[in-house]
C-alpha positions as CSV (number, residue, x, y, z in Angstrom):
1,M,-43.8,14.9,208.8
2,A,-45.6,17.8,206.7
3,P,-49.0,18.5,207.6
4,A,-51.7,17.1,205.4
5,T,-53.3,19.3,202.8
6,A,-56.8,19.2,201.7
7,P,-57.2,17.8,198.3
8,Q,-57.8,20.1,195.4
9,I,-61.5,19.9,194.2
10,D,-62.3,20.6,190.4
11,S,-64.6,23.7,190.4
12,V,-66.4,23.0,187.2
13,G,-70.0,23.4,187.7
14,F,-69.7,25.2,190.9
15,D,-70.3,29.1,191.4
16,H,-70.2,31.3,194.3
17,E,-73.5,30.2,195.6
18,D,-72.4,26.7,196.1
19,Y,-70.0,28.1,198.7
20,N,-72.5,30.6,200.0
21,I,-70.3,33.7,199.2
22,R,-72.7,36.6,199.3
23,S,-73.9,37.7,196.0
24,P,-76.1,40.7,195.0
25,E,-78.7,38.4,193.9
26,R,-78.8,36.5,197.2
27,T,-78.8,39.8,199.1
28,K,-81.9,41.0,196.8
29,L,-83.9,37.9,197.7
30,L,-83.2,38.3,201.2
31,I,-84.3,41.7,201.3
32,K,-87.4,40.7,199.4
33,I,-88.2,37.7,201.9
34,K,-87.8,40.4,204.9
35,E,-90.3,42.8,203.1
36,V,-92.8,40.0,202.7
37,I,-92.4,39.1,206.5
38,G,-92.3,42.8,207.5
39,D,-91.7,43.0,211.3
40,A,-93.3,39.8,212.3
41,P,-90.8,37.8,214.6
42,V,-89.0,34.6,212.9
43,S,-86.6,32.4,214.3
44,P,-82.8,32.7,213.9
45,A,-82.9,29.2,212.6
46,F,-85.2,30.6,209.7
47,W,-82.6,33.4,208.6
48,A,-79.7,30.8,208.9
49,C,-81.5,28.5,206.5
50,C,-82.0,31.4,204.2
51,Q,-78.4,32.1,204.5
52,L,-77.8,28.6,203.4
53,A,-80.4,27.8,200.9
54,D,-79.7,27.6,197.4
55,M,-81.0,30.4,195.0
56,N,-84.1,28.5,193.6
57,R,-85.4,27.8,197.2
58,L,-85.0,31.7,198.2
59,Q,-86.9,32.5,195.1
60,T,-89.7,30.3,196.2
61,I,-89.7,31.8,199.8
62,A,-89.4,35.1,198.2
63,K,-92.8,34.4,196.4
64,T,-94.4,32.7,199.2
65,D,-97.3,34.3,201.1
66,R,-96.4,35.9,204.5
67,R,-98.8,33.8,206.4
68,M,-97.5,30.6,205.1
69,I,-93.9,31.7,206.0
70,L,-95.0,32.6,209.5
71,A,-97.0,29.4,209.8
72,C,-93.8,27.3,208.7
73,N,-91.8,29.1,211.1
74,K,-93.7,28.3,214.4
75,P,-92.9,25.3,216.3
76,L,-95.3,22.2,215.5
77,A,-96.5,22.0,219.1
78,L,-98.0,25.4,219.0
79,L,-99.6,24.7,215.7
80,L,-101.8,22.2,217.5
81,L,-103.2,24.8,219.8
82,Q,-104.3,26.9,216.8
83,C,-106.5,24.3,215.4
84,E,-110.2,25.0,215.9
85,L,-111.2,21.4,216.6
86,L,-108.8,21.1,219.6
87,R,-110.1,24.1,221.5
């Protein structure tokens, strides 16, 4: 019995970004995001999401304020400790 082969998928409407093939545009946005956050520590999960995010989302992240990116990267349990009312 011959091994099963994956079905052919029509690629109309898809581009390299749909398959996460590194493009110069994606690289530029990742560099811009790195410039925005500077040397601040971010989780590996943040960078993994950036690697998989669509280009529109990366453009939004690249335009986002540094403090917002870093706040969203913190675990939610730690955010409660930063609230003035809970201290």
